[in-house]
C-alpha positions, -999 to +999 in steps of 0.1 A: -243-102-007-210-119+001-204-126-036-208-089-044-182-079-018-158-106-030-161-094-066-155-058-055-124-069-035-111-088-065-116-057-088-098-035-062-069-060-059-065-060-097-064-022-098-040-020-069-018-048-080+019-038-081+040-055-108+077-064-105+090-033-123+066-009-106+089-010-075+119+012-080+141-011-059+134-040-083+143-018-113+175-007-096+183-043-088+178-054-124+199-025-137+227-034-113+227-069-126+229-056-162+258-033-153+276-062-136+271-084-167+285-056-189+316-052-167+321-090-167+320-091-205+346-063-208+369-081-183+365-114-202+375-096-233+410-092-218+411-128-204+397-150-232+420-158-261+401-150-293+410-165-327+412-134-349+414-131-386+422-094-389+447-073-369+422-047-358+403-075-339+433-075-314+425-039-303+412-037-268+374-033-266+371-038-304+338-058-303+320-036-278+329-005-298+320-022-330+286-031-316+280+004-303+289+021-335+267-004-354+237+005-333+243+042-337+246+038-375+213+018-375+195+046-355+209+073-378+198+054-410+164+048-394+159+085-387+169+093-423+145+067-437+117+080-416+117+113-436+105+096-467+087+065-454+066+081-428+029+088-436+005+113-421-014+102-390-047+100-410-032+082-440-057+053-438-087+075-428-095+087-464-133+085-468-133+083-506-111+052-506-131+035-479-164+040-498-150+027-530-135-004-513-168-012-496-187-010-529-161-032-547-161-057-519-199-061-520-198-066-558-170-092-555-189-111-528-220-112-549-201-124-580-184-151-560-217-163-546-232-165-581-202-184-594-205-209-566-241-216-572-235-219-610-206-243-606-224-265-580-230-300-593-247-330-578-223-350-557-196-323-560-176-323-528-150-298-537-143-278-505-122-251-521-141-218-520 
């Protein structure tokens, strides 16, 4: 009986286990660290001497703005590409294709097995299948 209680307690502990990001205080703490890092990077942009090749790289906050615009452009292009790349939800559930593939796979397996037995020679140690 004690084993049964212990296993039940373990199952309850697994169900009730709280992970790090389940606690809103931890999430807020991590986000505050993230914001502090962002502010630090912006401040360092004014302090650190960069070796620039083009004049527009001297603009204040050029790299953060460049990165943000790049991400926005990627999202816009991805949404546009979704219109012609996306398939319906049941794209792979076509029954006719599944039945044909199963029949073809069975035939191919039988042919491969026949070829293997025909090509078998005494002392042949070829491992390639």
